[in-house]
Structure formats: structure tokens, C-alpha cells
N, C-alpha and C positions, 0 to 999 in steps of 0.2 A: 630519131629517138625522141620520144616525148619527154619533156622536162618533168622530173619527179617533184612532187609537192613536198615542202618541208614538214618534218614531224612536229616541230614546235611553231606556234604562231609567229608571224613576222612582226617587226617593230611597227608597221603601219597600224596593226590592230591595237597595239598598246597606245599609240598616239591618238587614235580615234576614241578609245575608251577614256583616256585622260581628257580629251576635248569635251566629251559628253559630260563627264563628272564635273569638270570645272565650270561648264556652262550651267549645269543644274545647281551647283553650289552657289554661283553668282545670282541666279534667278531667285533662289531661296533667300539669299541675303537681301536682295532688293525688295522682295515681298515682305520680309520681316521688318525692314527699315521703314517702308512707306505705307503699308496697310494699317488702318486703325485697329485697335484691340478688339472691338466688337466683331469686326469682319473675321479676324483670326479665330475668335471664339466660335463663330458660326461654322468655320471650317473644322472645328474640333481640336484646335491647337490652343491649349490653356497654359502650357509652361514654355516660356521662352525668355531669353535674357533681356535685361533692361535695354531700352532704346539708346541709352547713352553709349553703349558699347558699339553701336553701328557707326558712330563718329569717332570714338576713341581708338578702336583697333586700326582703322586705316591711318589715322594720325600717328599712332605709335609706330606702325610699320614704315611710314615715310621718314620719320625722324630716326628710326633704326638704320635705314639705308643711308641717310646723310651721315650719321655717326660712323658707320662702317667705312664709308668713303673717306672721311677725314682721318679716322684712326689708321686705316691702311696706308694712306699717304704719309702720315706722321711716322708710322713705324718704318716704312721704306726709307724715308729721309733720315731718320734718327739712327736706325740700327743696321740697315742694309747698305748704306752708302759707305764705300771704303775710303779710308783716309789716304792722303797723297803718299804717305810713307808705306802703304801696304804693299806686300809682295805681289799681289794680284794685279796691280796697276803697271807693272813692268812689262815692257814689250817683248816680243819674241823675234826670232830671226826672219820670219816672213813679213814683217812690218815694213812699210815704206814711210819712214818717219820724216816729217817735215820739220826741219830745224833751221835756225837762223845763225848766221855767223856774227862776229863781234860788231859788225857795222849794221846789223839789222836786215841783211839781205838773205834771201832763200839760199840755202846751201844745197848743192846738187851732189849726187853720188853718195848718199848717206851710207849705203851698205858697204862701200869700199873704204870709207873713211871713218870707221867706228872709233878709232883712237882719238880723232879730233873732236869727237862729240863733247868731251869734257870742257873744251875751250869755248864752245858755243853757248851763248846765253839766250834767254828768252827776253829780248829787248822790247820790241814793239810789234806785238802780234796783231793788234787791231789794224794798223796801216797796211801790213802785209796781206792779211786775209780779207781786206775790203775789195781786193781785185780777184779775178778768177784765176784758176790754175789750169794747167794743161794735163794734169794727171790726178788720179785719186791718191791722196796722201793721208797718213794718220797724223793728226795734230796731237801733240803731247797733252796730257791732262792739265798741266800748268798753263799751257797756251790757251786751252779752252776756258779755263777759269779766268784768265786775264781778259779774254775777249768778252766773256759774259758779264763779269763783275768789275772789270777795270783793275787797275793796279792798286791794291789795298795796302801796300806797305809804305812806310814813311820814307822820305827822301834821304834821311840820315842813316837808314839801315843798310844801304847798298854799300 
């Protein structure tokens, strides 16, 4: 059975037309930017924007992209980062939590001993996670912050 042709043009045609249009537009931009005015007048083109815009528009676009990059990073950090006390940072039953006991050792069998979790503290995450582990484990958010940023609390607050 021969394959039926689609009733609407495929996306390859749209891409090719977009390629031709963008190439033609860029060629017109280059000609407008670099050709002298008498040559454009000889071609019959008398009305065109000031040449200042041939440098200003790309500069504005580059700075707009830089601004968007910085603004999105700031927005994500400022508004979309959840606080440590948020309900979304609590783990579920499928997690394999890596916790430390009161001596700073890795505690095994976390799923079976959920009652003991309150007694365990986050003592020295950096020395524990400087070594490799034999399993994939979820490090609590407080442990990640301590490894990344160090212990930021005063010694008198413990």
C-alpha cells in the first residue's frame, strides 16, 4: 500500500521557509548597514532607518538577553526556592534517608527505625560525605546546606 501524502504541509516546509526568510532578512540588514547611501539611492531605496540603529538594535538585544538571564536567576533564587520549614521539603516513605547518629556515624536501616530519627542530629556532614557510599541515599536539605555553606550558626546556639 503506497503511503498517502499529508493534506497539510509538513514541518520541514515551514522550517525551510523560515530559513529562507531569516537569511533574506539578515542579508538586507547587512546591505543596509554597510552599503553607502549613494549606492542605496542608485538601487531606488531612499527611505531607510538611521545607521545608528544597525549597532543599537543588536546591542539592545544582547543586553536584553543578559538582563533576562540575571532576572530569571534572581527570581528563581528569591521566590521559587523553598524555605527549610516548607512542607514540600519533607520526605516521603520511598526515600532512603542518610542520617547520622549522635556520634556522627552513618545510621543504617533508616526505614525500620523512624522513631529514632528525632534523636539523630546533623553533626558533621562534611567528613561523612567526603567518602564514597555503597548505596544511593537522600541527603537531608540541612545536610546539603551544611556541606555547601559550612556550619553558619554560632557555637553558643547549640
